[in-house]
BADREN-473022 format. One record per residue (C-alpha): residue number from 1; x, y, z. Coordinates in Angstrom, 3 decimals, decimal comma, m for minus. Layout:
// residues N
   k       c1       c2       c3
 NUM        X        Y        Z
...
This chain:
// residues 363
   k       c1       c2       c3
   1   69,758   54,188   79,067
   2   66,564   55,712   80,444
   3   67,196   57,468   83,773
   4   64,089   57,323   86,026
   5   65,344   60,122   88,309
   6   65,280   62,535   85,385
   7   61,654   61,680   84,668
   8   60,741   62,451   88,263
   9   62,682   65,731   88,078
  10   61,033   66,773   84,797
  11   57,558   65,856   86,088
  12   57,959   67,984   89,214
  13   59,556   70,823   87,224
  14   56,364   71,036   85,147
  15   54,113   70,854   88,191
  16   52,645   67,399   87,482
  17   51,692   64,773   90,011
  18   52,107   61,126   89,058
  19   48,339   60,942   88,544
  20   48,121   63,990   86,286
  21   51,066   62,776   84,211
  22   49,439   59,335   83,816
  23   46,290   61,025   82,481
  24   48,308   63,148   80,041
  25   50,185   60,084   78,792
  26   47,109   57,861   78,631
  27   48,706   55,178   80,820
  28   47,856   53,611   84,173
  29   49,121   55,318   87,313
  30   50,947   52,073   88,096
  31   53,013   52,560   84,921
  32   54,249   56,007   86,009
  33   55,287   54,553   89,370
  34   57,208   51,858   87,483
  35   58,943   54,365   85,210
  36   60,100   56,512   88,129
  37   61,150   53,604   90,343
  38   63,230   52,066   87,567
  39   61,145   48,899   87,484
  40   60,943   49,199   83,713
  41   61,380   52,044   81,186
  42   58,569   53,530   79,099
  43   57,993   52,191   75,610
  44   59,302   54,274   72,717
  45   55,924   55,770   71,846
  46   55,281   56,593   75,513
  47   58,702   58,220   75,823
  48   57,849   60,433   72,858
  49   54,648   61,483   74,646
  50   56,655   62,200   77,796
  51   58,952   64,488   75,810
  52   55,994   66,412   74,393
  53   54,053   66,661   77,655
  54   57,050   67,716   79,794
  55   58,850   69,718   77,072
  56   62,236   68,078   77,543
  57   64,240   66,559   74,658
  58   64,818   62,800   74,487
  59   68,499   63,151   75,444
  60   67,529   64,687   78,784
  61   65,998   61,417   79,982
  62   69,164   59,414   79,391
  63   71,630   61,662   81,226
  64   73,301   61,105   84,579
  65   71,584   61,906   87,857
  66   71,357   65,642   88,545
  67   72,095   67,165   91,928
  68   69,005   68,759   93,450
  69   68,580   71,318   96,245
  70   67,406   69,600   99,414
  71   64,030   70,694  100,830
  72   65,690   70,656  104,267
  73   68,467   73,089  103,366
  74   66,796   75,405  100,824
  75   65,496   78,641  102,374
  76   62,217   79,825  100,882
  77   60,824   83,325  101,228
  78   57,119   83,368  102,215
  79   56,935   79,600  102,490
  80   53,610   79,761  104,340
  81   51,859   80,820  101,107
  82   53,450   78,102   99,007
  83   51,839   74,839   97,899
  84   53,929   71,670   97,982
  85   53,739   71,405   94,195
  86   55,063   74,936   93,814
  87   57,910   74,139   96,196
  88   58,781   71,060   94,114
  89   58,744   73,125   90,912
  90   61,131   75,598   92,519
  91   63,496   72,891   93,755
  92   63,648   71,207   90,353
  93   64,285   74,607   88,780
  94   67,257   74,698   91,117
  95   68,391   71,293   89,869
  96   68,341   72,509   86,247
  97   70,209   75,657   87,300
  98   72,865   73,534   89,046
  99   73,186   71,592   85,778
 100   73,592   74,788   83,731
 101   76,014   76,259   86,251
 102   78,228   73,148   86,177
 103   78,436   73,448   82,396
 104   79,301   77,156   82,579
 105   81,933   76,605   85,260
 106   83,585   73,998   83,058
 107   84,269   76,840   80,619
 108   84,689   79,878   82,899
 109   86,285   80,547   86,260
 110   83,703   82,558   88,169
 111   84,358   84,782   91,213
 112   85,118   82,813   94,393
 113   82,630   82,854   97,241
 114   83,173   85,712   99,674
 115   80,304   85,287  102,149
 116   81,281   85,226  105,823
 117   79,299   83,195  108,356
 118   77,604   85,835  110,520
 119   75,268   83,516  112,409
 120   76,858   84,514  115,722
 121   76,114   88,224  115,379
 122   73,717   89,422  118,114
 123   71,056   90,785  115,726
 124   70,317   90,735  111,978
 125   70,937   94,505  111,854
 126   74,404   94,067  113,342
 127   75,030   91,289  110,791
 128   73,965   93,614  107,946
 129   76,300   96,340  109,196
 130   79,145   93,815  109,617
 131   78,708   92,531  106,065
 132   78,726   96,051  104,641
 133   81,972   96,772  106,485
 134   83,459   93,417  105,440
 135   82,673   94,170  101,791
 136   83,832   97,787  102,146
 137   80,604   99,420  100,960
 138   79,950  101,491  104,080
 139   76,611  103,333  104,049
 140   76,379  103,687  100,271
 141   73,117  102,740   98,529
 142   73,436   99,506   96,575
 143   72,783  100,341   92,938
 144   72,445   96,757   91,709
 145   71,887   93,800   94,046
 146   72,414   91,129   91,401
 147   75,770   92,556   90,337
 148   76,896   92,800   93,953
 149   75,926   89,199   94,727
 150   77,657   87,910   91,593
 151   80,841   89,831   92,386
 152   80,885   88,065   95,773
 153   80,546   84,602   94,274
 154   76,779   84,083   94,533
 155   75,224   82,394   91,488
 156   71,956   84,148   90,656
 157   69,274   82,553   88,455
 158   65,667   83,200   87,595
 159   63,117   81,107   89,455
 160   61,216   80,587   86,186
 161   57,892   79,880   87,892
 162   54,739   81,820   87,100
 163   53,523   81,882   90,710
 164   53,613   84,937   92,950
 165   53,418   82,655   95,994
 166   57,032   81,638   95,353
 167   59,064   84,814   95,899
 168   62,609   83,491   96,000
 169   64,812   80,859   97,561
 170   68,472   80,233   98,261
 171   70,646   77,197   98,775
 172   74,256   76,182   99,198
 173   75,678   73,633   96,750
 174   78,833   72,576   98,525
 175   80,710   75,825   99,074
 176   78,824   77,708   96,336
 177   75,777   79,836   97,228
 178   72,792   80,130   94,866
 179   69,914   82,616   94,843
 180   66,781   82,140   92,730
 181   64,535   85,169   92,117
 182   60,977   85,434   90,838
 183   61,457   87,877   87,969
 184   57,705   88,406   87,529
 185   57,835   90,845   90,445
 186   58,843   94,512   90,416
 187   62,525   95,374   90,473
 188   62,148   96,841   93,968
 189   60,604   93,632   95,303
 190   63,223   91,467   93,577
 191   65,996   93,533   95,168
 192   64,445   93,005   98,583
 193   64,079   89,274   97,877
 194   67,772   89,140   96,899
 195   68,767   90,843  100,162
 196   66,430   88,544  102,106
 197   68,069   85,448  100,597
 198   71,515   86,917  101,255
 199   70,424   87,081  104,894
 200   69,598   83,381  104,865
 201   72,957   82,538  103,290
 202   75,043   84,329  105,907
 203   72,814   83,822  108,963
 204   71,443   80,300  108,513
 205   74,094   78,286  106,730
 206   74,214   75,897  109,682
 207   70,484   75,244  109,330
 208   69,073   77,049  112,354
 209   66,798   78,698  113,209
 210   63,982   77,451  111,008
 211   60,508   78,578  109,980
 212   59,046   81,925  110,952
 213   61,976   82,961  113,121
 214   64,403   82,437  110,235
 215   62,111   84,458  107,944
 216   61,847   87,232  110,529
 217   65,625   87,427  110,827
 218   66,120   87,458  107,049
 219   63,545   90,248  106,708
 220   65,263   92,356  109,359
 221   68,609   91,754  107,667
 222   67,246   92,749  104,233
 223   65,835   96,048  105,473
 224   69,004   96,948  107,350
 225   71,292   95,879  104,492
 226   69,440   97,851  101,818
 227   68,676  100,842  104,062
 228   71,456  101,334  106,646
 229   70,300  103,097  109,793
 230   72,727  106,017  109,514
 231   71,795  106,622  105,879
 232   68,077  106,555  106,655
 233   68,461  108,944  109,597
 234   70,503  111,323  107,427
 235   67,940  111,513  104,600
 236   64,531  111,007  106,197
 237   62,582  113,150  108,638
 238   59,761  112,356  111,080
 239   56,122  112,455  109,867
 240   56,803  111,761  106,165
 241   54,023  111,986  103,582
 242   53,417  109,397  100,873
 243   54,814  111,761   98,233
 244   57,965  112,147  100,321
 245   58,292  108,349  100,572
 246   58,059  108,114   96,778
 247   61,004  110,509   96,532
 248   63,024  108,769   99,249
 249   62,639  105,290   97,721
 250   64,809  106,414   94,804
 251   67,794  106,645   97,151
 252   67,763  102,989   98,233
 253   65,653  101,572   95,340
 254   63,209   99,802   97,629
 255   59,450   99,371   97,681
 256   57,280  101,902   99,461
 257   56,132   99,228  101,911
 258   59,711   98,257  102,813
 259   60,766  101,887  103,223
 260   57,743  102,676  105,377
 261   58,552   99,713  107,623
 262   62,212  100,713  107,880
 263   61,372  104,291  108,890
 264   59,183  102,901  111,652
 265   61,864  100,412  112,657
 266   64,529  103,092  113,155
 267   62,115  105,228  115,171
 268   61,348  107,992  112,668
 269   57,597  107,298  112,601
 270   55,079  106,422  115,272
 271   52,735  103,454  115,131
 272   49,943  105,806  114,061
 273   51,930  107,344  111,179
 274   53,202  103,929  110,065
 275   49,697  102,418  109,955
 276   48,311  105,450  108,146
 277   50,958  105,147  105,432
 278   50,291  101,403  105,162
 279   46,613  102,136  104,491
 280   47,405  104,818  101,919
 281   49,941  102,579  100,101
 282   47,393   99,760   99,900
 283   44,539  102,096   98,849
 284   46,546  103,388   95,887
 285   47,539   99,881   94,762
 286   51,225  100,504   95,426
 287   51,707   97,119   97,089
 288   51,586   95,410   93,693
 289   52,593   98,232   91,336
 290   55,373  100,521   92,499
 291   55,212  104,205   91,536
 292   58,223  105,328   89,495
 293   59,362  101,724   89,203
 294   63,081  101,038   88,922
 295   64,561   99,321   85,839
 296   64,813   95,541   85,990
 297   68,151   94,251   87,259
 298   69,757   91,499   85,206
 299   72,803   89,295   85,549
 300   76,095   90,770   84,420
 301   78,021   87,514   84,851
 302   75,631   85,588   82,612
 303   75,687   88,387   80,039
 304   79,490   88,278   79,846
 305   79,590   84,478   79,605
 306   76,903   84,307   76,926
 307   78,695   86,991   74,900
 308   81,948   85,021   75,068
 309   80,190   81,800   74,088
 310   78,545   83,511   71,146
 311   81,938   84,656   69,900
 312   82,882   80,969   69,855
 313   79,796   80,147   67,803
 314   77,761   78,777   70,737
 315   74,364   80,472   70,738
 316   71,301   79,640   72,790
 317   70,259   76,657   70,665
 318   73,681   75,011   70,762
 319   73,967   75,644   74,471
 320   70,531   74,125   75,094
 321   71,464   71,120   72,975
 322   74,692   70,605   74,929
 323   72,678   70,648   78,155
 324   69,863   68,451   76,769
 325   67,187   70,986   77,668
 326   64,908   73,182   75,563
 327   65,859   76,705   74,508
 328   62,778   77,955   76,369
 329   63,989   76,361   79,595
 330   67,388   77,961   79,120
 331   65,869   81,392   78,452
 332   63,746   81,224   81,593
 333   66,596   80,337   83,946
 334   69,125   82,738   82,445
 335   66,805   85,762   82,536
 336   65,165   86,265   79,145
 337   66,376   89,861   78,939
 338   70,010   88,761   79,089
 339   69,538   86,156   76,364
 340   67,644   88,648   74,184
 341   70,499   91,121   74,514
 342   72,911   88,459   73,252
 343   70,754   87,093   70,436
 344   68,852   90,062   69,089
 345   70,453   93,174   70,482
 346   67,074   94,870   70,954
 347   67,436   95,271   74,721
 348   70,314   96,273   76,877
 349   70,767   95,312   80,524
 350   70,209   98,146   82,956
 351   72,394   99,354   85,774
 352   76,137   99,345   86,259
 353   78,113   97,437   88,813
 354   80,920   99,143   90,686
 355   82,576   95,758   91,018
 356   81,990   93,625   87,911
 357   82,436   89,887   88,355
 358   85,877   88,643   87,356
 359   85,445   85,888   84,756
 360   88,329   83,843   83,406
 361   88,023   81,531   80,419
 362   89,210   78,048   81,349
 363   88,191   76,206   78,182
């Protein structure tokens, strides 16, 4: 049976409006409304066109309804720059990720969620310090944000959208937290985005505050979580030069811009020094291309699960078929580097986690 909700999901996932899809299919706009409302299904030849245009296999359109992240509960980084169509693409990426995650959790027991609700802490910096103490990581630099999140029960997926306006977003699915990262950005920026979304998950699970204030709090949390005050004061000195910042960023694996802001925030630089460094960072193009860039972080949990599945004869094509999605869609959401490591062995994931996620086979 044709499922109209899956057509709507696939259309938004590919960034189409009803009008643009009607043009691509060569049908009236009224017909697309009818398909998505369930008034009547598309004819067989039209359904074949839908599959080609939206790049989803036929079986996808006859599956059950998929759970989707709610626009009201998903926390987006830099939402002011985002178009509504880009937001919809991101949310439907989340729906496909939920679908993949359900399938994986039917076969593996992933780490339980260990995220406390810190919404009552007086400031985001206090919340960051409390979380570090709760997790027992003290003032140590975090070598791999993705590994840390996965070890604490957060499901991390690629955002799979070629749009810099959409940095990242997070959402709770029941009691399970999800973080989606734009992997087209530098590793340093992705790490900051991961910490920013972690801030949303522990500070704003109850849904307040919203908008700019929520973004401000998540930003403050991210800086304090990645660069603890005591650690920064121990390593940095007043009046740093740009070359000194480039050396210091290796300690906490952050962007120059984030480190410059944090030094100013903890009182190590004046307004004049901070603004001067901002100008120099921008002049050298370091806002978009980090000097001495860090290696890309990838998912350890997904790598372990894909390796186990491959031992059972389930490669990327069989997995995509079981999920009724394309192999390309699967690659994009599961970080292409991880899938390449499983299939071809040409690349190896970078970084080591001090606390690898505990995975148990359940099927």
